[in-house]
All heavy atoms as a GROMACS GRO file, in nm:
protein
  637
    1MET      N    1   3.492   1.282  -1.148
    1MET     CA    2   3.363   1.342  -1.179
    1MET      C    3   3.330   1.447  -1.072
    1MET      O    4   3.353   1.425  -0.954
    1MET     CB    5   3.256   1.234  -1.177
    1MET     CG    6   3.167   1.234  -1.296
    1MET     SD    7   3.048   1.100  -1.286
    1MET     CE    8   2.907   1.185  -1.340
    2ARG      N    9   3.275   1.558  -1.117
    2ARG     CA   10   3.234   1.664  -1.025
    2ARG      C   11   3.092   1.640  -0.977
    2ARG      O   12   3.009   1.590  -1.052
    2ARG     CB   13   3.241   1.798  -1.095
    2ARG     CG   14   3.381   1.843  -1.124
    2ARG     CD   15   3.384   1.972  -1.197
    2ARG     NE   16   3.281   2.063  -1.149
    2ARG     CZ   17   3.276   2.191  -1.178
    2ARG    NH1   18   3.366   2.243  -1.257
    2ARG    NH2   19   3.181   2.269  -1.131
    3PRO      N   20   3.062   1.679  -0.856
    3PRO     CA   21   2.924   1.667  -0.809
    3PRO      C   22   2.830   1.754  -0.891
    3PRO      O   23   2.864   1.868  -0.924
    3PRO     CB   24   2.928   1.716  -0.664
    3PRO     CG   25   3.070   1.731  -0.629
    3PRO     CD   26   3.151   1.732  -0.754
    4THR      N   27   2.716   1.700  -0.929
    4THR     CA   28   2.619   1.778  -1.006
    4THR      C   29   2.485   1.789  -0.935
    4THR      O   30   2.400   1.866  -0.976
    4THR     CB   31   2.596   1.717  -1.146
    4THR    OG1   32   2.554   1.582  -1.131
    4THR    CG2   33   2.721   1.723  -1.230
    5TRP      N   34   2.464   1.712  -0.829
    5TRP     CA   35   2.338   1.714  -0.754
    5TRP      C   36   2.364   1.750  -0.609
    5TRP      O   37   2.469   1.718  -0.554
    5TRP     CB   38   2.269   1.578  -0.760
    5TRP     CG   39   2.199   1.557  -0.889
    5TRP    CD1   40   2.251   1.504  -1.003
    5TRP    CD2   41   2.064   1.591  -0.918
    5TRP    NE1   42   2.157   1.505  -1.102
    5TRP    CE2   43   2.040   1.556  -1.052
    5TRP    CE3   44   1.961   1.646  -0.844
    5TRP    CZ2   45   1.918   1.575  -1.114
    5TRP    CZ3   46   1.839   1.666  -0.906
    5TRP    CH2   47   1.818   1.630  -1.040
    6TYR      N   48   2.266   1.813  -0.547
    6TYR     CA   49   2.273   1.839  -0.403
    6TYR      C   50   2.142   1.799  -0.339
    6TYR      O   51   2.037   1.796  -0.403
    6TYR     CB   52   2.303   1.987  -0.374
    6TYR     CG   53   2.188   2.080  -0.406
    6TYR    CD1   54   2.090   2.108  -0.310
    6TYR    CD2   55   2.178   2.140  -0.530
    6TYR    CE1   56   1.984   2.192  -0.340
    6TYR    CE2   57   2.073   2.224  -0.559
    6TYR     CZ   58   1.977   2.251  -0.464
    6TYR     OH   59   1.872   2.333  -0.493
    7VAL      N   60   2.147   1.766  -0.211
    7VAL     CA   61   2.028   1.741  -0.131
    7VAL      C   62   2.044   1.824  -0.004
    7VAL      O   63   2.145   1.815   0.064
    7VAL     CB   64   2.011   1.591  -0.095
    7VAL    CG1   65   1.895   1.571   0.000
    7VAL    CG2   66   1.993   1.508  -0.221
    8THR      N   67   1.945   1.906   0.025
    8THR     CA   68   1.942   1.987   0.145
    8THR      C   69   1.830   1.934   0.233
    8THR      O   70   1.721   1.908   0.185
    8THR     CB   71   1.917   2.135   0.111
    8THR    OG1   72   2.023   2.181   0.029
    8THR    CG2   73   1.910   2.220   0.236
    9TYR      N   74   1.859   1.919   0.362
    9TYR     CA   75   1.759   1.865   0.454
    9TYR      C   76   1.770   1.935   0.588
    9TYR      O   77   1.874   1.985   0.627
    9TYR     CB   78   1.776   1.713   0.470
    9TYR     CG   79   1.914   1.672   0.516
    9TYR    CD1   80   1.940   1.643   0.649
    9TYR    CD2   81   2.021   1.665   0.426
    9TYR    CE1   82   2.067   1.606   0.691
    9TYR    CE2   83   2.147   1.628   0.466
    9TYR     CZ   84   2.169   1.599   0.599
    9TYR     OH   85   2.295   1.564   0.640
   10GLU      N   86   1.655   1.942   0.657
   10GLU     CA   87   1.654   2.004   0.788
   10GLU      C   88   1.718   1.910   0.889
   10GLU      O   89   1.712   1.787   0.872
   10GLU     CB   90   1.510   2.038   0.830
   10GLU     CG   91   1.443   1.926   0.904
   10GLU     CD   92   1.302   1.957   0.951
   10GLU    OE1   93   1.262   2.074   0.960
   10GLU    OE2   94   1.231   1.860   0.976
   11VAL      N   95   1.780   1.964   0.990
   11VAL     CA   96   1.836   1.883   1.097
   11VAL      C   97   1.755   1.909   1.223
   11VAL      O   98   1.699   2.017   1.241
   11VAL     CB   99   1.986   1.912   1.121
   11VAL    CG1  100   2.068   1.868   1.002
   11VAL    CG2  101   2.010   2.058   1.150
   12HIS      N  102   1.748   1.809   1.307
   12HIS     CA  103   1.674   1.823   1.432
   12HIS      C  104   1.745   1.921   1.523
   12HIS      O  105   1.867   1.924   1.530
   12HIS     CB  106   1.661   1.688   1.502
   12HIS     CG  107   1.578   1.590   1.426
   12HIS    ND1  108   1.443   1.606   1.409
   12HIS    CD2  109   1.611   1.477   1.360
   12HIS    CE1  110   1.395   1.505   1.338
   12HIS    NE2  111   1.496   1.425   1.305
   13LYS      N  112   1.666   2.001   1.592
   13LYS     CA  113   1.722   2.097   1.686
   13LYS      C  114   1.785   2.023   1.803
   13LYS      O  115   1.732   1.925   1.852
   13LYS     CB  116   1.614   2.191   1.736
   13LYS     CG  117   1.555   2.278   1.626
   13LYS     CD  118   1.447   2.366   1.680
   13LYS     CE  119   1.386   2.448   1.567
   13LYS     NZ  120   1.276   2.530   1.613
   14ARG      N  121   1.900   2.074   1.846
   14ARG     CA  122   1.968   2.017   1.962
   14ARG      C  123   1.986   2.127   2.064
   14ARG      O  124   2.037   2.234   2.033
   14ARG     CB  125   2.104   1.962   1.922
   14ARG     CG  126   2.093   1.844   1.830
   14ARG     CD  127   2.229   1.785   1.803
   14ARG     NE  128   2.214   1.679   1.706
   14ARG     CZ  129   2.292   1.660   1.602
   14ARG    NH1  130   2.392   1.741   1.580
   14ARG    NH2  131   2.272   1.561   1.520
   15GLY      N  132   1.945   2.101   2.186
   15GLY     CA  133   1.962   2.201   2.290
   15GLY      C  134   1.859   2.311   2.278
   15GLY      O  135   1.760   2.302   2.207
   16VAL      N  136   1.885   2.418   2.348
   16VAL     CA  137   1.794   2.532   2.350
   16VAL      C  138   1.857   2.646   2.270
   16VAL      O  139   1.967   2.691   2.300
   16VAL     CB  140   1.767   2.576   2.496
   16VAL    CG1  141   1.675   2.696   2.498
   16VAL    CG2  142   1.709   2.462   2.576
   17LEU      N  143   1.786   2.690   2.169
   17LEU     CA  144   1.834   2.802   2.089
   17LEU      C  145   1.764   2.930   2.133
   17LEU      O  146   1.644   2.927   2.164
   17LEU     CB  147   1.806   2.777   1.940
   17LEU     CG  148   1.876   2.656   1.879
   17LEU    CD1  149   1.827   2.636   1.736
   17LEU    CD2  150   2.026   2.676   1.880
   18PRO      N  151   1.833   3.042   2.136
   18PRO     CA  152   1.770   3.166   2.180
   18PRO      C  153   1.662   3.218   2.086
   18PRO      O  154   1.572   3.288   2.128
   18PRO     CB  155   1.886   3.266   2.187
   18PRO     CG  156   1.995   3.206   2.105
   18PRO     CD  157   1.973   3.058   2.104
   19LYS      N  158   1.669   3.186   1.957
   19LYS     CA  159   1.565   3.228   1.863
   19LYS      C  160   1.528   3.113   1.771
   19LYS      O  161   1.605   3.020   1.752
   19LYS     CB  162   1.607   3.351   1.784
   19LYS     CG  163   1.740   3.341   1.714
   19LYS     CD  164   1.773   3.473   1.647
   19LYS     CE  165   1.915   3.469   1.596
   19LYS     NZ  166   1.949   3.582   1.515
   20ARG      N  167   1.408   3.121   1.712
   20ARG     CA  168   1.362   3.016   1.622
   20ARG      C  169   1.446   3.014   1.496
   20ARG      O  170   1.476   3.117   1.439
   20ARG     CB  171   1.216   3.040   1.583
   20ARG     CG  172   1.119   3.011   1.693
   20ARG     CD  173   0.982   3.042   1.644
   20ARG     NE  174   0.928   2.923   1.579
   20ARG     CZ  175   0.805   2.914   1.536
   20ARG    NH1  176   0.722   3.014   1.546
   20ARG    NH2  177   0.763   2.802   1.479
   21ARG      N  178   1.481   2.894   1.454
   21ARG     CA  179   1.551   2.879   1.327
   21ARG      C  180   1.533   2.738   1.275
   21ARG      O  181   1.493   2.649   1.350
   21ARG     CB  182   1.698   2.914   1.339
   21ARG     CG  183   1.773   2.830   1.439
   21ARG     CD  184   1.914   2.875   1.448
   21ARG     NE  185   1.994   2.786   1.365
   21ARG     CZ  186   2.121   2.759   1.388
   21ARG    NH1  187   2.184   2.816   1.484
   21ARG    NH2  188   2.187   2.677   1.311
   22SER      N  189   1.562   2.719   1.152
   22SER     CA  190   1.548   2.589   1.089
   22SER      C  191   1.683   2.551   1.030
   22SER      O  192   1.709   2.577   0.913
   22SER     CB  193   1.441   2.595   0.980
   22SER     OG  194   1.433   2.472   0.914
   23PRO      N  195   1.771   2.492   1.109
   23PRO     CA  196   1.904   2.457   1.057
   23PRO      C  197   1.896   2.349   0.949
   23PRO      O  198   1.816   2.256   0.957
   23PRO     CB  199   1.980   2.407   1.179
   23PRO     CG  200   1.878   2.374   1.280
   23PRO     CD  201   1.754   2.452   1.246
   24ARG      N  202   1.979   2.366   0.846
   24ARG     CA  203   1.981   2.270   0.736
   24ARG      C  204   2.125   2.232   0.703
   24ARG      O  205   2.217   2.308   0.727
   24ARG     CB  206   1.916   2.332   0.612
   24ARG     CG  207   1.768   2.346   0.624
   24ARG     CD  208   1.712   2.413   0.504
   24ARG     NE  209   1.698   2.554   0.540
   24ARG     CZ  210   1.671   2.649   0.456
   24ARG    NH1  211   1.659   2.624   0.329
   24ARG    NH2  212   1.659   2.773   0.496
   25LEU      N  213   2.138   2.115   0.644
   25LEU     CA  214   2.267   2.067   0.593
   25LEU      C  215   2.250   2.033   0.446
   25LEU      O  216   2.142   1.993   0.402
   25LEU     CB  217   2.313   1.942   0.669
   25LEU     CG  218   2.351   1.961   0.815
   25LEU    CD1  219   2.382   1.826   0.879
   25LEU    CD2  220   2.472   2.053   0.827
   26THR      N  221   2.359   2.044   0.371
   26THR     CA  222   2.357   2.011   0.228
   26THR      C  223   2.469   1.912   0.198
   26THR      O  224   2.580   1.929   0.246
   26THR     CB  225   2.375   2.138   0.143
   26THR    OG1  226   2.270   2.228   0.172
   26THR    CG2  227   2.375   2.105  -0.006
   27THR      N  228   2.437   1.810   0.120
   27THR     CA  229   2.533   1.710   0.076
   27THR      C  230   2.529   1.705  -0.076
   27THR      O  231   2.422   1.717  -0.136
   27THR     CB  232   2.497   1.572   0.135
   27THR    OG1  233   2.486   1.584   0.277
   27THR    CG2  234   2.602   1.469   0.103
   28THR      N  235   2.646   1.689  -0.140
   28THR     CA  236   2.652   1.686  -0.286
   28THR      C  237   2.680   1.545  -0.336
   28THR      O  238   2.741   1.464  -0.265
   28THR     CB  239   2.760   1.782  -0.340
   28THR    OG1  240   2.885   1.745  -0.285
   28THR    CG2  241   2.727   1.925  -0.304
   29PHE      N  242   2.637   1.519  -0.461
   29PHE     CA  243   2.649   1.386  -0.521
   29PHE      C  244   2.687   1.398  -0.668
   29PHE      O  245   2.655   1.496  -0.734
   29PHE     CB  246   2.516   1.311  -0.510
   29PHE     CG  247   2.470   1.297  -0.368
   29PHE    CD1  248   2.387   1.392  -0.312
   29PHE    CD2  249   2.514   1.192  -0.290
   29PHE    CE1  250   2.346   1.382  -0.180
   29PHE    CE2  251   2.474   1.181  -0.159
   29PHE     CZ  252   2.390   1.276  -0.104
   30GLU      N  253   2.752   1.295  -0.719
   30GLU     CA  254   2.791   1.292  -0.860
   30GLU      C  255   2.676   1.253  -0.951
   30GLU      O  256   2.672   1.296  -1.066
   30GLU     CB  257   2.908   1.196  -0.880
   30GLU     CG  258   3.036   1.244  -0.816
   30GLU     CD  259   3.152   1.150  -0.836
   30GLU    OE1  260   3.133   1.042  -0.895
   30GLU    OE2  261   3.263   1.186  -0.792
   31THR      N  262   2.583   1.171  -0.903
   31THR     CA  263   2.473   1.125  -0.988
   31THR      C  264   2.338   1.151  -0.923
   31THR      O  265   2.326   1.164  -0.801
   31THR     CB  266   2.483   0.974  -1.016
   31THR    OG1  267   2.462   0.903  -0.894
   31THR    CG2  268   2.618   0.937  -1.076
   32GLU      N  269   2.237   1.156  -1.007
   32GLU     CA  270   2.101   1.175  -0.958
   32GLU      C  271   2.056   1.055  -0.875
   32GLU      O  272   1.986   1.070  -0.775
   32GLU     CB  273   2.005   1.198  -1.076
   32GLU     CG  274   1.864   1.227  -1.033
   32GLU     CD  275   1.771   1.256  -1.149
   32GLU    OE1  276   1.813   1.242  -1.265
   32GLU    OE2  277   1.656   1.295  -1.122
   33ALA      N  278   2.098   0.936  -0.913
   33ALA     CA  279   2.059   0.814  -0.839
   33ALA      C  280   2.112   0.819  -0.695
   33ALA      O  281   2.040   0.783  -0.601
   33ALA     CB  282   2.111   0.690  -0.910
   34GLU      N  283   2.237   0.863  -0.678
   34GLU     CA  284   2.293   0.875  -0.543
   34GLU      C  285   2.216   0.979  -0.462
   34GLU      O  286   2.188   0.957  -0.344
   34GLU     CB  287   2.440   0.917  -0.549
   34GLU     CG  288   2.533   0.813  -0.606
   34GLU     CD  289   2.674   0.867  -0.628
   34GLU    OE1  290   2.691   0.988  -0.655
   34GLU    OE2  291   2.767   0.786  -0.616
   35ALA      N  292   2.181   1.089  -0.525
   35ALA     CA  293   2.105   1.194  -0.457
   35ALA      C  294   1.967   1.143  -0.415
   35ALA      O  295   1.921   1.170  -0.304
   35ALA     CB  296   2.091   1.316  -0.548
   36LYS      N  297   1.904   1.066  -0.503
   36LYS     CA  298   1.772   1.011  -0.470
   36LYS      C  299   1.780   0.913  -0.354
   36LYS      O  300   1.693   0.915  -0.265
   36LYS     CB  301   1.711   0.943  -0.592
   36LYS     CG  302   1.655   1.041  -0.693
   36LYS     CD  303   1.588   0.968  -0.808
   36LYS     CE  304   1.526   1.066  -0.904
   36LYS     NZ  305   1.448   1.000  -1.009
   37ASP      N  306   1.880   0.828  -0.352
   37ASP     CA  307   1.895   0.732  -0.241
   37ASP      C  308   1.911   0.806  -0.108
   37ASP      O  309   1.850   0.771  -0.008
   37ASP     CB  310   2.015   0.640  -0.264
   37ASP     CG  311   1.992   0.541  -0.376
   37ASP    OD1  312   1.875   0.516  -0.413
   37ASP    OD2  313   2.092   0.487  -0.427
   38PHE      N  314   1.995   0.909  -0.109
   38PHE     CA  315   2.019   0.987   0.012
   38PHE      C  316   1.893   1.061   0.054
   38PHE      O  317   1.856   1.063   0.172
   38PHE     CB  318   2.134   1.084  -0.012
   38PHE     CG  319   2.174   1.161   0.110
   38PHE    CD1  320   2.259   1.105   0.204
   38PHE    CD2  321   2.128   1.290   0.131
   38PHE    CE1  322   2.297   1.176   0.317
   38PHE    CE2  323   2.164   1.361   0.243
   38PHE     CZ  324   2.250   1.304   0.336
   39ALA      N  325   1.824   1.124  -0.042
   39ALA     CA  326   1.701   1.198  -0.012
   39ALA      C  327   1.594   1.106   0.043
   39ALA      O  328   1.523   1.141   0.137
   39ALA     CB  329   1.651   1.268  -0.139
   40ARG      N  330   1.583   0.987  -0.014
   40ARG     CA  331   1.484   0.890   0.033
   40ARG      C  332   1.509   0.853   0.179
   40ARG      O  333   1.417   0.847   0.261
   40ARG     CB  334   1.486   0.765  -0.056
   40ARG     CG  335   1.378   0.665  -0.024
   40ARG     CD  336   1.379   0.547  -0.120
   40ARG     NE  337   1.335   0.590  -0.254
   40ARG     CZ  338   1.415   0.599  -0.359
   40ARG    NH1  339   1.542   0.570  -0.351
   40ARG    NH2  340   1.366   0.638  -0.476
   41ALA      N  341   1.636   0.832   0.214
   41ALA     CA  342   1.672   0.798   0.352
   41ALA      C  343   1.637   0.912   0.447
   41ALA      O  344   1.584   0.888   0.556
   41ALA     CB  345   1.820   0.764   0.361
   42ARG      N  346   1.665   1.036   0.408
   42ARG     CA  347   1.633   1.151   0.494
   42ARG      C  348   1.482   1.168   0.506
   42ARG      O  349   1.431   1.201   0.613
   42ARG     CB  350   1.694   1.281   0.439
   42ARG     CG  351   1.845   1.283   0.426
   42ARG     CD  352   1.923   1.275   0.556
   42ARG     NE  353   1.942   1.145   0.612
   42ARG     CZ  354   2.030   1.051   0.572
   42ARG    NH1  355   2.108   1.073   0.470
   42ARG    NH2  356   2.039   0.935   0.634
   43LEU      N  357   1.409   1.143   0.399
   43LEU     CA  358   1.264   1.154   0.400
   43LEU      C  359   1.203   1.050   0.494
   43LEU      O  360   1.110   1.080   0.569
   43LEU     CB  361   1.210   1.137   0.258
   43LEU     CG  362   1.068   1.184   0.232
   43LEU    CD1  363   1.054   1.332   0.262
   43LEU    CD2  364   1.030   1.156   0.088
   44HIS      N  365   1.258   0.928   0.494
   44HIS     CA  366   1.210   0.823   0.584
   44HIS      C  367   1.239   0.855   0.730
   44HIS      O  368   1.173   0.802   0.819
   44HIS     CB  369   1.269   0.687   0.547
   44HIS     CG  370   1.209   0.628   0.423
   44HIS    ND1  371   1.075   0.604   0.408
   44HIS    CD2  372   1.266   0.590   0.307
   44HIS    CE1  373   1.051   0.553   0.289
   44HIS    NE2  374   1.167   0.544   0.223
   45GLU      N  375   1.336   0.943   0.756
   45GLU     CA  376   1.364   0.988   0.892
   45GLU      C  377   1.267   1.098   0.935
   45GLU      O  378   1.270   1.144   1.048
   45GLU     CB  379   1.506   1.044   0.901
   45GLU     CG  380   1.614   0.940   0.886
   45GLU     CD  381   1.754   0.999   0.885
   45GLU    OE1  382   1.769   1.118   0.922
   45GLU    OE2  383   1.847   0.928   0.848
   46GLY      N  384   1.181   1.140   0.843
   46GLY     CA  385   1.082   1.242   0.874
   46GLY      C  386   1.132   1.384   0.857
   46GLY      O  387   1.071   1.478   0.908
   47LEU      N  388   1.242   1.402   0.784
   47LEU     CA  389   1.298   1.535   0.763
   47LEU      C  390   1.242   1.601   0.638
   47LEU      O  391   1.195   1.533   0.547
   47LEU     CB  392   1.451   1.525   0.751
   47LEU     CG  393   1.523   1.461   0.869
   47LEU    CD1  394   1.672   1.451   0.839
   47LEU    CD2  395   1.499   1.540   0.996
   48ILE      N  396   1.246   1.732   0.633
   48ILE     CA  397   1.207   1.807   0.513
   48ILE      C  398   1.326   1.807   0.419
   48ILE      O  399   1.437   1.839   0.459
   48ILE     CB  400   1.165   1.950   0.550
   48ILE    CG1  401   1.041   1.946   0.639
   48ILE    CG2  402   1.138   2.032   0.424
   48ILE    CD1  403   1.002   2.080   0.697
   49VAL      N  404   1.302   1.771   0.293
   49VAL     CA  405   1.411   1.750   0.197
   49VAL      C  406   1.388   1.834   0.070
   49VAL      O  407   1.276   1.841   0.020
   49VAL     CB  408   1.422   1.601   0.158
   49VAL    CG1  409   1.532   1.578   0.058
   49VAL    CG2  410   1.441   1.515   0.281
   50PHE      N  411   1.494   1.897   0.019
   50PHE     CA  412   1.498   1.967  -0.109
   50PHE      C  413   1.612   1.908  -0.189
   50PHE      O  414   1.708   1.857  -0.132
   50PHE     CB  415   1.529   2.117  -0.090
   50PHE     CG  416   1.428   2.191  -0.008
   50PHE    CD1  417   1.435   2.190   0.130
   50PHE    CD2  418   1.328   2.262  -0.069
   50PHE    CE1  419   1.344   2.260   0.207
   50PHE    CE2  420   1.236   2.333   0.007
   50PHE     CZ  421   1.245   2.331   0.146
   51ALA      N  422   1.607   1.918  -0.321
   51ALA     CA  423   1.717   1.869  -0.404
   51ALA      C  424   1.726   1.952  -0.531
   51ALA      O  425   1.634   2.025  -0.565
   51ALA     CB  426   1.696   1.722  -0.439
   52GLY      N  427   1.838   1.936  -0.602
   52GLY     CA  428   1.853   2.007  -0.728
   52GLY      C  429   1.991   1.987  -0.786
   52GLY      O  430   2.075   1.916  -0.730
   53THR      N  431   2.012   2.050  -0.900
   53THR     CA  432   2.142   2.043  -0.966
   53THR      C  433   2.225   2.165  -0.926
   53THR      O  434   2.173   2.270  -0.894
   53THR     CB  435   2.126   2.039  -1.118
   53THR    OG1  436   2.048   2.151  -1.159
   53THR    CG2  437   2.063   1.910  -1.164
   54ILE      N  438   2.356   2.146  -0.932
   54ILE     CA  439   2.450   2.251  -0.898
   54ILE      C  440   2.486   2.327  -1.025
   54ILE      O  441   2.514   2.267  -1.128
   54ILE     CB  442   2.576   2.190  -0.833
   54ILE    CG1  443   2.538   2.115  -0.705
   54ILE    CG2  444   2.681   2.297  -0.806
   54ILE    CD1  445   2.651   2.034  -0.647
   55ASN      N  446   2.486   2.462  -1.016
   55ASN     CA  447   2.529   2.542  -1.131
   55ASN      C  448   2.673   2.508  -1.165
   55ASN      O  449   2.751   2.483  -1.076
   55ASN     CB  450   2.518   2.691  -1.099
   55ASN     CG  451   2.374   2.738  -1.105
   55ASN    OD1  452   2.290   2.677  -1.169
   55ASN    ND2  453   2.346   2.847  -1.036
   56PRO      N  454   2.715   2.501  -1.285
   56PRO     CA  455   2.649   2.539  -1.410
   56PRO      C  456   2.584   2.420  -1.482
   56PRO      O  457   2.570   2.424  -1.604
   56PRO     CB  458   2.765   2.595  -1.491
   56PRO     CG  459   2.881   2.510  -1.452
   56PRO     CD  460   2.858   2.480  -1.307
   57HIS      N  461   2.548   2.314  -1.411
   57HIS     CA  462   2.485   2.198  -1.475
   57HIS      C  463   2.357   2.239  -1.548
   57HIS      O  464   2.275   2.312  -1.495
   57HIS     CB  465   2.453   2.091  -1.369
   57HIS     CG  466   2.394   1.967  -1.427
   57HIS    ND1  467   2.470   1.874  -1.494
   57HIS    CD2  468   2.269   1.921  -1.429
   57HIS    CE1  469   2.393   1.775  -1.534
   57HIS    NE2  470   2.270   1.801  -1.496
   58VAL      N  471   2.343   2.192  -1.670
   58VAL     CA  472   2.227   2.224  -1.752
   58VAL      C  473   2.164   2.093  -1.798
   58VAL      O  474   2.237   2.003  -1.839
   58VAL     CB  475   2.267   2.309  -1.874
   58VAL    CG1  476   2.149   2.336  -1.964
   58VAL    CG2  477   2.330   2.440  -1.827
   59PRO      N  478   2.035   2.071  -1.795
   59PRO     CA  479   1.934   2.167  -1.754
   59PRO      C  480   1.929   2.179  -1.601
   59PRO      O  481   1.947   2.080  -1.530
   59PRO     CB  482   1.804   2.109  -1.809
   59PRO     CG  483   1.828   1.962  -1.810
   59PRO     CD  484   1.976   1.945  -1.838
   60ARG      N  485   1.903   2.298  -1.554
   60ARG     CA  486   1.893   2.324  -1.411
   60ARG      C  487   1.765   2.261  -1.360
   60ARG      O  488   1.659   2.273  -1.422
   60ARG     CB  489   1.891   2.475  -1.389
   60ARG     CG  490   1.871   2.514  -1.246
   60ARG     CD  491   1.994   2.581  -1.191
   60ARG     NE  492   1.968   2.642  -1.062
   60ARG     CZ  493   1.991   2.578  -0.949
   60ARG    NH1  494   2.037   2.455  -0.948
   60ARG    NH2  495   1.967   2.638  -0.834
   61GLN      N  496   1.775   2.193  -1.246
   61GLN     CA  497   1.658   2.131  -1.186
   61GLN      C  498   1.652   2.167  -1.039
   61GLN      O  499   1.755   2.171  -0.971
   61GLN     CB  500   1.662   1.980  -1.200
   61GLN     CG  501   1.646   1.933  -1.342
   61GLN     CD  502   1.641   1.781  -1.350
   61GLN    OE1  503   1.730   1.714  -1.301
   61GLN    NE2  504   1.536   1.730  -1.409
   62LEU      N  505   1.532   2.193  -0.990
   62LEU     CA  506   1.509   2.220  -0.850
   62LEU      C  507   1.389   2.136  -0.808
   62LEU      O  508   1.284   2.141  -0.872
   62LEU     CB  509   1.481   2.368  -0.826
   62LEU     CG  510   1.445   2.405  -0.683
   62LEU    CD1  511   1.564   2.378  -0.590
   62LEU    CD2  512   1.405   2.551  -0.675
   63VAL      N  513   1.407   2.057  -0.703
   63VAL     CA  514   1.300   1.971  -0.653
   63VAL      C  515   1.262   2.023  -0.516
   63VAL      O  516   1.340   2.013  -0.420
   63VAL     CB  517   1.345   1.824  -0.644
   63VAL    CG1  518   1.229   1.736  -0.600
   63VAL    CG2  519   1.402   1.777  -0.777
   64SER      N  520   1.144   2.083  -0.505
   64SER     CA  521   1.099   2.138  -0.377
   64SER      C  522   1.054   2.026  -0.285
   64SER      O  523   1.035   1.911  -0.326
   64SER     CB  524   0.984   2.236  -0.399
   64SER     OG  525   0.868   2.167  -0.439
   65SER      N  526   1.033   2.060  -0.159
   65SER     CA  527   0.990   1.959  -0.062
   65SER      C  528   0.852   1.902  -0.099
   65SER      O  529   0.823   1.786  -0.069
   65SER     CB  530   0.987   2.018   0.078
   65SER     OG  531   0.896   2.126   0.086
   66HIS      N  532   0.771   1.981  -0.168
   66HIS     CA  533   0.638   1.933  -0.210
   66HIS      C  534   0.648   1.834  -0.326
   66HIS      O  535   0.560   1.749  -0.343
   66HIS     CB  536   0.549   2.050  -0.250
   66HIS     CG  537   0.522   2.144  -0.138
   66HIS    ND1  538   0.441   2.114  -0.032
   66HIS    CD2  539   0.571   2.269  -0.113
   66HIS    CE1  540   0.438   2.214   0.053
   66HIS    NE2  541   0.518   2.310   0.006
   67ASP      N  542   0.753   1.844  -0.406
   67ASP     CA  543   0.768   1.759  -0.524
   67ASP      C  544   0.863   1.642  -0.503
   67ASP      O  545   0.885   1.562  -0.594
   67ASP     CB  546   0.819   1.842  -0.643
   67ASP     CG  547   0.722   1.953  -0.680
   67ASP    OD1  548   0.600   1.932  -0.664
   67ASP    OD2  549   0.770   2.059  -0.724
   68ILE      N  550   0.921   1.630  -0.386
   68ILE     CA  551   1.025   1.528  -0.363
   68ILE      C  552   0.969   1.386  -0.379
   68ILE      O  553   1.036   1.298  -0.432
   68ILE     CB  554   1.094   1.549  -0.226
   68ILE    CG1  555   1.234   1.491  -0.228
   68ILE    CG2  556   1.015   1.492  -0.113
   68ILE    CD1  557   1.337   1.576  -0.287
   69GLY      N  558   0.846   1.363  -0.337
   69GLY     CA  559   0.785   1.231  -0.350
   69GLY      C  560   0.772   1.187  -0.495
   69GLY      O  561   0.803   1.073  -0.530
   70ALA      N  562   0.728   1.278  -0.581
   70ALA     CA  563   0.716   1.247  -0.724
   70ALA      C  564   0.853   1.224  -0.787
   70ALA      O  565   0.869   1.136  -0.871
   70ALA     CB  566   0.643   1.360  -0.796
   71TRP      N  567   0.953   1.304  -0.746
   71TRP     CA  568   1.089   1.288  -0.798
   71TRP      C  569   1.145   1.151  -0.761
   71TRP      O  570   1.205   1.083  -0.843
   71TRP     CB  571   1.177   1.399  -0.742
   71TRP     CG  572   1.320   1.398  -0.785
   71TRP    CD1  573   1.368   1.411  -0.912
   71TRP    CD2  574   1.434   1.386  -0.700
   71TRP    NE1  575   1.506   1.408  -0.910
   71TRP    CE2  576   1.549   1.393  -0.782
   71TRP    CE3  577   1.451   1.372  -0.563
   71TRP    CZ2  578   1.678   1.386  -0.729
   71TRP    CZ3  579   1.579   1.366  -0.511
   71TRP    CH2  580   1.691   1.372  -0.596
   72LEU      N  581   1.120   1.107  -0.639
   72LEU     CA  582   1.167   0.975  -0.596
   72LEU      C  583   1.089   0.864  -0.664
   72LEU      O  584   1.145   0.758  -0.695
   72LEU     CB  585   1.156   0.961  -0.444
   72LEU     CG  586   1.246   1.055  -0.363
   72LEU    CD1  587   1.215   1.043  -0.215
   72LEU    CD2  588   1.393   1.028  -0.391
   73ALA      N  589   0.962   0.884  -0.692
   73ALA     CA  590   0.880   0.784  -0.759
   73ALA      C  591   0.921   0.766  -0.904
   73ALA      O  592   0.905   0.656  -0.960
   73ALA     CB  593   0.733   0.822  -0.750
   74ASP      N  594   0.975   0.870  -0.969
   74ASP     CA  595   1.018   0.860  -1.109
   74ASP      C  596   1.120   0.749  -1.127
   74ASP      O  597   1.117   0.678  -1.224
   74ASP     CB  598   1.079   0.992  -1.157
   74ASP     CG  599   0.974   1.098  -1.183
   74ASP    OD1  600   0.854   1.064  -1.190
   74ASP    OD2  601   1.013   1.216  -1.195
   75GLU      N  602   1.211   0.734  -1.034
   75GLU     CA  603   1.316   0.632  -1.044
   75GLU      C  604   1.256   0.492  -1.036
   75GLU      O  605   1.298   0.401  -1.102
   75GLU     CB  606   1.420   0.651  -0.932
   75GLU     CG  607   1.528   0.547  -0.936
   75GLU     CD  608   1.627   0.565  -0.823
   75GLU    OE1  609   1.589   0.530  -0.709
   75GLU    OE2  610   1.737   0.611  -0.848
   76GLN      N  611   1.156   0.475  -0.952
   76GLN     CA  612   1.095   0.344  -0.933
   76GLN      C  613   1.017   0.298  -1.055
   76GLN      O  614   1.004   0.180  -1.080
   76GLN     CB  615   1.007   0.343  -0.809
   76GLN     CG  616   1.088   0.363  -0.682
   76GLN     CD  617   1.002   0.381  -0.560
   76GLN    OE1  618   0.880   0.395  -0.569
   76GLN    NE2  619   1.065   0.380  -0.443
   77GLU      N  620   0.965   0.392  -1.134
   77GLU     CA  621   0.889   0.357  -1.254
   77GLU      C  622   0.979   0.314  -1.369
   77GLU      O  623   0.938   0.241  -1.456
   77GLU     CB  624   0.805   0.478  -1.298
   77GLU     CG  625   0.694   0.510  -1.202
   77GLU     CD  626   0.621   0.639  -1.241
   77GLU    OE1  627   0.654   0.697  -1.346
   77GLU    OE2  628   0.532   0.679  -1.167
   78GLU      N  629   1.104   0.362  -1.371
   78GLU     CA  630   1.195   0.333  -1.482
   78GLU      C  631   1.248   0.194  -1.479
   78GLU      O  632   1.253   0.120  -1.395
   78GLU     CB  633   1.312   0.432  -1.481
   78GLU     CG  634   1.265   0.572  -1.510
   78GLU     CD  635   1.378   0.675  -1.493
   78GLU    OE1  636   1.491   0.637  -1.457
   78GLU    OE2  637   1.351   0.792  -1.516
   0.00000   0.00000   0.00000
């Protein structure tokens, strides 16, 4: 199976950087459930989290950091 979901999250700054930046990492997953579990763990660490589907997966979905809580809550209601 090919990965269809991704989760992008900010990483904590290490050391002294010469200019301001917000480093991020992205991890891919085969299922939405795996992506939600990973996103939930990063969110509990206090990180900013984004998620979505990888092209050409249809329907395309993008979960912004403002909507991540509702996206994670959807699984708990089912």
